[in-house]
N, C-alpha and C positions, 0 to 999 in steps of 0.2 A: 504494500500500500504506500502511496505517496505520503511522505511525512517530513517533519523537521524535529530534530532533537537539540535542545539547548541545555547544557549542564549548568545547574545552579551553584550558588556559593555556599549553600547550607545543605550538607549531605544528610542531616537529620530530618529535614523536611521531606514530606511525601513528594513523589514525582506527579506532576499534573498531566493528565491526559485530556487534550483539548479536542472537542468534537463539534464541528461547525454546524450551522443550519443550512437549509437548501440554498445552493448557489455559492456557498462559501468555499474555503480551502484551509489547508493546514496552518496558515498564518492568521486566520481571521480572529481567533480568540487570544492571541498573544497579549493584546492590551488588557484583557480581563485577567490573565495570569499575572501580569505585572501589578495590577491593582490588588489582587487577592493575596498573592504570595510571591513577592518579588525575588526572594532568595531561592525559590524552589527550581528544580529541574523541570523542564516541560517537554512533552511529546505531543506535537500537533499532528493530527491525522486527517488525511483527505479521504472522503468516501469514494468507493469504487464504482458507484452507479451514476450514470448521467441521465438527467431528465431534461430534455430540450436544451442540452448543453450545460446544464447546471449540476454540479456534483451533489450527490446525496449518499447516505449510507445504506439505503435499501430502496427497492422499488415501491411504488404505490399505485393503486388502481384508479384512485380519484382523490380529491382533497379530503384528508382525514380517513381514507380507506387504504389500509396497508395491504401489500402483497405479502401475506403471512409466510408463505413458503420461502420467499426470497429473504424476508426478515430473519427467519430462523437460520438460513444459510449464511447470511452476512454477519449474524451474531457470532456464529462459530468462527467465521473467518477473522473477525476482529479479535476474538479471544485468542486465537492462535497467533495473530500478529503481535499482541501484547506480550505473550510468552516469548516469542522470538526477539522482540525489541529489548526485553529485559536482559536477555543474554548478550545481545549485540552491544548495548550501551552500558551494561553493568549497573543497572539500577535494581532496587529491591522490588521484585514482582508483587510482593505482598503489601507494599506500601504505596499504592496508587490511589489518587483521587481524580475521579472523572469530573470535568467541567464541560457540560453539554448545553447547547441552546437549540431548541426546536427539534429538527430532525436528529441532531447530534444527541440531544437529551433523550430522545426516544430510543436510539440504539443503545445508549448507556443504560436506560431502564430495562431494555430487553436483556442485556448482559446480567443485570441484577436478578431478573426473573429466572435466568437459566443457570447461573453459576454462583455458588456461595463465595468463591474466592476471586471474583472478577475485580472488585475494587475494595479498598479499605474504607473508602467513603466516596460520596458523590454529591456534586452540586448540579441540579437539574433546573434549567431555566425554561419554562413554558413547554412542559412535557405532557404527554397523554399516555393512556394505557396502551402498551405495545401489543399485548396478546391476552386473550382470556381463556385459553385452553392449557394453561401452564400451572403446574404445582410448584410454587416458589420454594427455594431452599431456605434453611434457617439463616436469617440475616441479622442475628443478634449482635454480630461483631461489625456491622456495616451501618454507619450513620449517613443520613441523607438530608440535604437541604434542598427544598423545592421553592422556587420563585415563580409566581404566577400573576396574571392580570385578571381582575374580576370581569373586565369587559373585552377579553380576548375573543376576536371574531372567529378565529380558527380552532380554538380549543375551549369549548364550554366549561365553565367552572365545575360542574358535576363530574366531568371527565377527569380533571386533575384531582378532585377530591377522591374519586374511586382509586386512582393510582396511589394516593397517600394512604388510604385505608388498607389497600392490598399490601403495601410494603410494611405497614404497621402490624398487620396480622402475621407477617413473616418475621416479626420481632425486630425489625429495623427501627432505630431511633430516628424519627423523621421530624424535622423542623420545617414548618411551612411559613412562607411570607407572601402576603397578597398585597398588590397595589390596585389602584383604581384604573390602571391603564389597560392597554390592549395586548397585542402580540409582541410589540417592540420591547426589547430589553431596556430597563430603566436603570439610572445610576443608583437609585435607592435600593434596588434589588442587589446590585453588586456590592454596595456598602454593607448590607446585611449579610451577604454571603461571606465577605471578608471578616466580619465580626465572628460569624459562626466558625469559620476556618481557624481563626486565631484561638478561639475557645477550645475547639476540638483538639488542637495540636499543641496547645500550650505556648504559642508564639506571641511575642510582644507585637502589638500593632504599631505600624509606622505611619 
């Protein structure tokens, strides 16, 4: 998978896995990483699927309707890629934090739905339920921050609330933060995600 790896100055910090929204690339979320954990190593990944020339992490049949078989395949593909990247770049595979927006948040959620060890923690901005025919692993060791907009035209609030409750039933410690906004990522969400990250990992806020 097309990607970029930047080694951070703090080896104790988790490595951030950056997963872009539709039409983005492996560099799109670098500014987010800089805001949330500037000393961390980052692995920015580009989705392998093209939709009208726009990179995505998996196919969809229509707006909000996922190609579930492709999603399952791409979830396995990304999981294998993270395993391989950990060996190549010598970071701790068990200390990864996903930062995903929209399509990237959905593939991150799918990884959580399928693998107990996918991420140590995850920050999901504007995510929805990836699949409904999956028995989730026990996620008691995985904390999740979810940022959402009450007026998101692409993801109805009940969809995100279902995702939150499903993760909680799998024993994940989920922190939710809602804005009055829509699908666009807001600065206040990022600020709250930074506060959450600092609390989770005992880092001093800068």
